[in-house]
C-alpha positions as CSV (number, residue, x, y, z in Angstrom):
1,X,-225.9,84.1,-7.0
2,X,-223.9,87.1,-8.2
3,X,-223.0,89.3,-5.2
4,X,-221.7,92.8,-5.6
5,X,-218.8,93.9,-3.5
6,X,-220.0,96.1,-0.5
7,X,-219.4,99.8,-0.8
8,X,-217.9,101.8,2.0
9,X,-220.3,104.2,3.5
10,X,-217.7,107.0,3.3
11,X,-216.0,105.7,0.2
12,X,-212.5,105.7,1.9
13,X,-210.3,103.3,3.5
14,X,-209.9,103.3,7.3
15,X,-208.2,106.7,8.4
16,X,-204.7,106.6,10.0
17,X,-203.5,109.2,12.3
18,X,-200.7,111.4,11.2
19,X,-197.3,110.1,12.6
20,X,-193.7,110.6,12.3
21,X,-193.6,108.0,9.5
22,X,-195.7,110.4,7.5
23,X,-193.3,113.3,8.2
24,X,-190.3,111.1,7.2
25,X,-192.0,110.1,3.8
26,X,-192.7,113.8,3.2
27,X,-189.1,114.6,3.8
28,X,-188.1,111.6,1.5
29,X,-189.9,113.0,-1.5
30,X,-187.5,115.8,-1.7
31,X,-184.4,113.7,-1.9
32,X,-184.3,113.3,-5.7
33,X,-184.0,117.1,-5.7
34,X,-181.1,117.6,-3.3
35,X,-179.1,119.6,-5.8
36,X,-181.8,122.1,-6.2
37,X,-182.1,122.2,-2.4
38,X,-178.4,122.8,-2.0
39,X,-178.7,125.8,-4.5
40,X,-181.7,127.1,-2.6
41,X,-179.8,126.9,0.7
42,X,-176.9,128.8,-0.8
43,X,-178.9,131.5,-2.3
44,X,-180.9,131.9,0.9
45,X,-177.9,132.4,2.9
46,X,-176.5,134.9,0.4
47,X,-179.8,136.9,0.3
48,X,-180.1,137.0,4.2
49,X,-176.5,138.3,4.5
50,X,-176.7,140.9,1.8
51,X,-180.0,142.2,3.1
52,X,-178.6,142.6,6.5
53,X,-176.3,145.5,5.5
54,X,-179.3,147.8,4.8
55,X,-180.2,148.6,8.5
56,X,-176.5,149.3,9.3
57,X,-176.4,151.7,6.3
58,X,-179.4,153.3,7.5
59,X,-178.0,154.0,10.8
60,X,-174.8,155.5,9.3
61,X,-177.0,157.5,7.0
62,X,-178.8,159.1,9.9
63,X,-176.0,159.5,12.4
64,X,-173.1,160.4,10.1
65,X,-175.1,162.1,7.3
66,X,-178.4,163.6,8.2
67,X,-177.5,164.7,11.8
68,X,-174.1,166.0,10.5
69,X,-175.8,167.6,7.4
70,X,-173.3,165.9,5.1
71,X,-175.0,165.4,1.9
72,X,-172.0,163.3,0.4
73,X,-172.4,160.8,3.2
74,X,-176.2,160.7,2.7
75,X,-175.7,160.0,-0.9
76,X,-173.0,157.4,-0.4
77,X,-175.2,155.3,2.0
78,X,-178.2,155.7,0.0
79,X,-176.5,154.1,-3.0
80,X,-175.2,151.4,-0.9
81,X,-178.7,150.7,0.6
82,X,-180.2,150.5,-2.9
83,X,-177.4,148.3,-4.1
84,X,-177.8,145.6,-1.3
85,X,-181.6,145.9,-1.5
86,X,-181.6,145.1,-5.3
87,X,-179.0,142.4,-4.7
88,X,-181.0,140.8,-2.1
89,X,-184.2,141.0,-4.2
90,X,-182.3,139.3,-7.1
91,X,-181.0,136.5,-4.9
92,X,-184.7,136.1,-3.4
93,X,-186.0,135.6,-7.0
94,X,-183.3,133.0,-7.7
95,X,-184.1,130.8,-4.9
96,X,-187.9,131.5,-5.4
97,X,-187.5,130.1,-8.9
98,X,-185.6,127.0,-7.9
99,X,-188.2,126.4,-5.2
100,X,-191.0,126.7,-7.6
101,X,-189.3,124.1,-9.9
102,X,-188.9,121.8,-7.0
103,X,-192.4,122.2,-6.0
104,X,-194.1,121.7,-9.4
105,X,-191.9,118.7,-10.0
106,X,-192.8,117.1,-6.8
107,X,-196.5,117.7,-7.5
108,X,-196.0,116.1,-11.0
109,X,-194.4,113.1,-9.3
110,X,-197.1,112.7,-6.7
111,X,-199.8,112.8,-9.3
112,X,-198.0,110.3,-11.5
113,X,-197.2,108.0,-8.7
114,X,-200.8,108.0,-7.3
115,X,-202.3,107.5,-10.8
116,X,-199.9,104.7,-11.7
117,X,-200.7,103.0,-8.4
118,X,-204.5,103.4,-8.8
119,X,-204.2,102.0,-12.4
120,X,-202.7,98.8,-10.8
121,X,-205.7,98.3,-8.3
122,X,-208.1,95.5,-8.9
123,X,-211.6,96.0,-10.0
124,X,-212.6,95.1,-6.3
125,X,-211.2,98.5,-5.2
126,X,-213.1,100.5,-7.8
127,X,-216.4,98.7,-7.2
128,X,-216.1,99.3,-3.4
129,X,-215.0,103.0,-3.6
130,X,-216.9,105.9,-5.1
131,X,-215.3,107.5,-8.2
132,X,-215.7,111.0,-6.7
133,X,-213.7,109.8,-3.6
134,X,-210.8,108.5,-5.9
135,X,-210.9,111.7,-8.0
136,X,-210.8,113.8,-4.7
137,X,-207.6,112.0,-3.6
138,X,-205.9,112.5,-7.0
139,X,-206.8,116.1,-7.6
140,X,-208.0,117.8,-4.5
141,X,-205.7,116.2,-2.0
142,X,-202.7,116.5,-4.1
143,X,-203.6,120.0,-5.0
144,X,-204.0,120.9,-1.4
145,X,-200.3,120.4,-0.6
146,X,-199.1,122.5,-3.4
147,X,-198.2,125.5,-1.3
148,X,-196.3,123.3,1.1
149,X,-194.4,121.6,-1.7
150,X,-193.7,124.7,-3.7
151,X,-192.8,127.2,-0.9
152,X,-192.0,125.4,2.3
153,X,-188.5,124.3,1.6
154,X,-187.2,127.8,0.6
155,X,-189.5,129.5,3.0
156,X,-188.3,127.7,6.0
157,X,-184.6,128.1,5.0
158,X,-184.9,131.8,4.2
159,X,-187.0,132.7,7.1
160,X,-184.7,130.9,9.5
161,X,-181.8,132.6,8.0
162,X,-183.4,136.0,8.2
163,X,-184.5,135.5,11.8
164,X,-181.1,134.4,13.0
165,X,-179.3,137.1,11.2
166,X,-181.6,139.8,12.2
167,X,-181.6,138.7,15.9
168,X,-177.8,138.8,15.9
169,X,-177.8,142.3,14.5
170,X,-180.4,143.4,16.9
171,X,-178.5,142.0,19.9
172,X,-175.3,143.8,18.5
173,X,-177.2,147.1,18.5
174,X,-178.9,146.6,21.9
175,X,-179.8,143.5,23.7
176,X,-182.4,145.0,26.0
177,X,-184.4,146.3,23.1
178,X,-184.1,142.9,21.5
179,X,-185.3,141.1,24.6
180,X,-188.5,143.4,24.6
181,X,-189.1,142.7,20.9
182,X,-189.0,138.8,21.1
183,X,-190.2,138.4,24.5
184,X,-193.7,137.3,23.3
185,X,-192.5,134.8,20.7
186,X,-192.8,131.7,23.1
187,X,-196.5,132.5,23.6
188,X,-197.1,132.5,19.9
189,X,-195.1,129.5,19.3
190,X,-197.3,127.7,21.7
191,X,-200.5,129.2,20.1
192,X,-199.1,128.1,16.7
193,X,-198.8,124.5,17.8
194,X,-202.4,124.5,19.2
195,X,-203.8,126.1,16.1
196,X,-201.9,123.5,14.0
197,X,-203.5,120.7,15.8
198,X,-207.1,122.1,15.5
199,X,-206.4,123.2,11.8
200,X,-205.2,119.7,10.9
201,X,-208.6,118.2,12.3
202,X,-210.6,120.8,10.4
203,X,-208.7,120.3,7.2
204,X,-209.0,116.5,7.4
205,X,-212.7,117.0,7.9
206,X,-213.0,119.5,5.2
207,X,-211.2,117.2,2.6
208,X,-213.5,114.3,3.5
209,X,-216.6,116.5,3.2
210,X,-215.3,117.8,-0.2
211,X,-214.7,114.1,-1.4
212,X,-218.2,113.3,-0.3
213,X,-219.5,116.4,-2.3
214,X,-217.5,115.4,-5.3
215,X,-218.9,111.8,-5.1
216,X,-222.4,113.0,-5.0
217,X,-221.8,115.3,-8.0
218,X,-220.3,112.4,-9.9
219,X,-223.2,110.1,-9.2
220,X,-226.0,112.5,-9.7
221,X,-224.8,114.5,-12.6
222,X,-223.6,111.6,-14.7
223,X,-225.9,110.5,-17.6
224,X,-226.9,107.4,-15.6
225,X,-227.4,109.3,-12.4
226,X,-229.6,112.0,-14.1
227,X,-231.7,109.4,-15.8
228,X,-232.3,107.7,-12.5
229,X,-233.0,110.8,-10.7
230,X,-235.6,112.0,-13.3
231,X,-237.4,108.5,-13.6
232,X,-237.6,107.9,-10.0
233,X,-238.9,111.2,-8.8
234,X,-235.9,111.9,-6.6
235,X,-235.0,115.3,-7.9
236,X,-235.9,117.1,-4.7
237,X,-234.2,114.5,-2.4
238,X,-231.0,114.9,-4.6
239,X,-231.1,118.6,-4.4
240,X,-231.7,118.5,-0.6
241,X,-228.8,115.9,-0.1
242,X,-226.3,118.2,-2.2
243,X,-227.5,121.3,-0.2
244,X,-226.9,119.6,3.1
245,X,-223.4,118.4,2.2
246,X,-222.5,121.7,0.7
247,X,-223.6,123.5,3.9
248,X,-221.6,121.1,6.0
249,X,-218.4,121.8,3.9
250,X,-219.2,125.6,4.1
251,X,-219.4,125.5,7.9
252,X,-216.1,123.6,8.2
253,X,-214.2,125.8,5.9
254,X,-215.6,128.9,7.7
255,X,-214.5,127.6,11.0
256,X,-211.0,126.9,9.5
257,X,-210.7,130.3,7.9
258,X,-211.7,132.2,11.0
259,X,-209.3,130.2,13.1
260,X,-206.4,131.1,10.9
261,X,-207.6,134.8,10.5
262,X,-207.8,135.2,14.3
263,X,-204.4,133.7,14.9
264,X,-202.7,135.9,12.4
265,X,-204.6,139.0,13.4
266,X,-203.2,138.5,17.0
267,X,-199.7,138.1,15.6
268,X,-200.1,141.2,13.4
269,X,-201.4,143.2,16.4
270,X,-198.6,142.3,18.7
271,X,-195.9,143.3,16.0
272,X,-197.8,146.5,15.4
273,X,-197.7,147.5,19.1
274,X,-194.1,146.4,19.7
275,X,-192.4,149.2,17.8
276,X,-194.1,151.8,20.2
277,X,-192.8,149.9,23.3
278,X,-189.4,149.8,21.7
279,X,-189.4,153.5,21.2
280,X,-190.6,154.0,24.9
281,X,-187.8,151.7,26.2
282,X,-185.2,153.5,24.0
283,X,-186.3,156.8,25.3
284,X,-186.3,155.6,28.9
285,X,-182.8,154.2,28.6
286,X,-181.5,157.2,27.1
287,X,-183.1,159.7,29.6
288,X,-182.6,157.6,32.7
289,X,-179.3,155.7,32.2
290,X,-177.7,157.8,29.5
291,X,-177.3,154.6,27.5
292,X,-176.1,156.6,24.5
293,X,-178.6,155.2,22.1
294,X,-178.4,157.4,19.0
295,X,-181.3,158.3,16.7
296,X,-179.8,156.3,14.0
297,X,-179.5,153.2,16.2
298,X,-183.1,153.5,17.2
299,X,-184.4,153.9,13.6
300,X,-182.2,151.0,12.4
301,X,-183.3,148.8,15.2
302,X,-186.9,149.5,14.3
303,X,-186.0,148.6,10.7
304,X,-184.6,145.4,11.8
305,X,-187.6,144.7,13.9
306,X,-189.8,145.3,10.9
307,X,-187.6,142.9,8.9
308,X,-188.2,140.3,11.7
309,X,-192.0,140.5,11.3
310,X,-192.4,138.7,8.1
311,X,-190.2,135.7,8.5
312,X,-191.5,135.1,12.0
313,X,-195.0,135.3,10.8
314,X,-194.1,133.0,8.0
315,X,-192.4,130.5,10.2
316,X,-195.5,130.4,12.5
317,X,-197.7,130.1,9.4
318,X,-195.5,127.2,8.1
319,X,-196.0,125.3,11.4
320,X,-199.9,125.7,11.0
321,X,-199.7,124.8,7.3
322,X,-197.5,121.8,7.7
323,X,-199.8,120.5,10.5
324,X,-202.8,120.9,8.1
325,X,-201.0,119.5,5.0
326,X,-199.9,116.4,6.9
327,X,-203.4,115.3,7.1
328,X,-203.5,115.6,3.2
329,X,-200.3,113.8,2.9
330,X,-201.7,111.0,5.1
331,X,-204.7,110.6,2.8
332,X,-202.4,110.5,-0.3
333,X,-200.0,107.9,1.3
334,X,-203.1,106.0,2.4
335,X,-203.9,105.2,-1.2
336,X,-200.3,104.7,-2.2
337,X,-200.1,102.0,0.6
338,X,-203.1,100.1,-0.6
339,X,-202.0,96.6,-1.7
340,X,-202.3,95.9,-5.3
341,X,-204.3,92.7,-5.3
342,X,-203.7,91.7,-8.9
343,X,-200.0,91.5,-9.8
344,X,-197.7,89.8,-12.3
345,X,-196.1,86.5,-11.1
346,X,-192.3,86.7,-10.5
347,X,-191.7,84.8,-13.8
348,X,-194.8,85.8,-15.8
349,X,-194.8,84.7,-19.3
350,X,-195.6,86.8,-22.3
351,X,-197.7,85.1,-25.0
352,X,-197.4,86.3,-28.6
353,X,-200.9,87.1,-30.0
354,X,-200.1,85.3,-33.3
355,X,-199.3,82.0,-31.4
356,X,-202.4,82.1,-29.2
357,X,-205.0,79.5,-30.2
358,X,-207.6,80.5,-27.7
359,X,-208.6,77.3,-25.8
360,X,-210.1,78.3,-22.5
361,X,-210.8,76.0,-19.6
362,X,-212.2,76.6,-16.1
363,X,-211.2,73.9,-13.6
364,X,-213.3,73.8,-10.3
365,X,-213.4,77.5,-10.0
366,X,-214.8,79.1,-6.9
367,X,-215.1,82.8,-6.2
368,X,-216.8,85.3,-4.0
369,X,-216.5,89.1,-4.1
370,X,-216.3,89.5,-0.4
371,X,-214.0,87.2,1.7
372,X,-216.8,87.5,4.5
373,X,-219.5,86.6,2.1
374,X,-221.2,83.3,3.2
375,X,-222.1,82.0,-0.2
376,X,-219.8,81.8,-3.3
377,X,-220.7,83.7,-6.5
378,X,-219.2,80.7,-8.3
379,X,-218.6,77.3,-6.7
380,X,-216.6,74.4,-8.4
381,X,-217.3,75.6,-11.9
382,X,-215.7,73.6,-14.6
383,X,-216.2,74.3,-18.4
384,X,-214.2,74.3,-21.6
385,X,-214.3,76.5,-24.7
386,X,-212.2,75.4,-27.6
387,X,-210.6,77.8,-30.2
388,X,-213.2,78.8,-32.8
389,X,-216.3,77.9,-30.7
390,X,-218.9,80.4,-30.0
391,X,-220.2,80.1,-26.3
392,X,-223.3,81.8,-25.0
393,X,-223.7,81.9,-21.2
394,X,-227.4,82.0,-20.4
395,X,-228.9,82.5,-17.0
396,X,-230.9,84.8,-14.7
397,X,-229.4,88.0,-13.5
398,X,-226.9,87.3,-10.7
399,X,-226.0,83.9,-11.7
400,X,-222.4,84.6,-12.4
401,X,-222.3,85.1,-16.2
402,X,-220.3,88.5,-15.9
403,X,-218.2,87.1,-13.1
404,X,-216.8,84.4,-15.4
405,X,-215.6,87.0,-17.9
406,X,-214.1,89.0,-15.1
407,X,-212.0,86.1,-13.9
408,X,-211.0,85.2,-17.4
409,X,-209.7,88.7,-17.9
410,X,-208.1,88.5,-14.4
411,X,-209.9,91.5,-13.2
412,X,-210.3,89.3,-10.1
413,X,-208.4,86.3,-9.0
414,X,-210.3,83.0,-8.3
415,X,-210.4,81.8,-4.7
416,X,-209.9,78.2,-5.8
417,X,-209.3,76.3,-9.0
418,X,-207.6,77.4,-12.2
419,X,-208.4,79.3,-15.3
420,X,-206.3,78.2,-18.4
421,X,-205.6,79.8,-21.8
422,X,-204.0,77.3,-24.1
423,X,-202.9,75.5,-20.9
424,X,-201.4,78.5,-19.1
425,X,-202.8,79.6,-15.9
426,X,-204.0,83.3,-16.3
427,X,-202.2,84.0,-13.0
428,X,-198.8,83.0,-14.7
429,X,-199.5,85.2,-17.8
430,X,-198.2,88.9,-17.7
431,X,-201.0,91.2,-17.3
432,X,-200.0,93.3,-20.3
433,X,-199.9,90.3,-22.3
434,X,-203.2,89.0,-21.0
435,X,-204.9,92.3,-21.8
436,X,-203.7,92.0,-25.5
437,X,-205.1,88.4,-26.0
438,X,-208.4,88.7,-24.1
439,X,-211.0,90.9,-25.7
440,X,-214.1,92.2,-23.9
441,X,-217.0,94.2,-25.1
442,X,-219.2,95.5,-22.1
443,X,-222.9,96.2,-22.2
444,X,-222.2,100.0,-22.0
445,X,-220.2,101.7,-24.7
446,X,-217.3,103.7,-23.2
447,X,-214.5,105.5,-25.2
448,X,-211.4,107.1,-23.8
449,X,-210.3,110.5,-25.2
450,X,-207.2,110.2,-27.3
């Protein structure tokens, strides 16, 4: 009997947990672009350094200009502030462009690599895996890591440089105000780690539900699927199944979105309240201890604190995004690690089409689609077809007629025996060459777009 390979209930290979190996592989995909990364690093340092001058110019503008009613000093520091602000913006645009180039190229490389690997998979993989699941891995999962690939490298470097340089400047102005400003950071670092773990689980669940939804659409909205639905009276059941899967995806994405929104609202609230506490502490120090904190220092310190908010928020966001994106990378690498069952032999031969006669011989061929299958689809089959002969294989459905043609084209490899073309075992012929000398016309017409 002809046995079909069993389909997975979820359409996906067994899921692996995110590990350090995944992190190392993600880092490894950046290596071909190390020169771009070096340029990004240099521009990031320059942008952070140039931008750091603005708060100090602001302090001088207030203390030496406004409070002294010296318009020339005010004008001087105003121009300097504008100059360094524009310079920092130009440098930021520069490393942003390089980061975008790296990210888009990495996306292209991942798609090409995944597509090439899938093209080399045997027919067994495609009959056991839903088309919607495969498309989800190639399009949705790769697209889901776009922000991490496009922005993370530059974002992490620039934000770390901004945070460190700003903290140094804040400590230089007043270490006590600095301690108050950053005292809550360990709490949010812990929360970011916890949120990252939960978001990774939700992101993995969301992507799998999206893959299920894509598979359902591919099955039910194809010509064959619509025909089957209409002729079997399953329209209501099909609509109900889609609605249930869509609602499950909706609920998961709502949970993920609300988790992220709550986390960043807490961060925003804390940074909004901190300036008021800084003003209070500065006033207390000035009134009680005579610390000599000038108005310019307080305003400049607040400006530095504001400068600290965005990079700190971004760093916490990166931690959460990476934790979520690692789940997507794991799904991508899962497919890239699938073994290619049908491959060229080490010394595969190439047959010239003009020299091929077309003698075909099956020698005691046995085959089954599933290794755990008790009965063979084909068992000890031997037959010969000489060049120029027209052979018709006749038999009931499931007797193995199609399987013979699959084995001849090496869409599968026989479990036992040999299949010869002009005396050459098909496993010794290069796949590209075999595809040029074996023609197949399937029962259903299918054309590829040019």
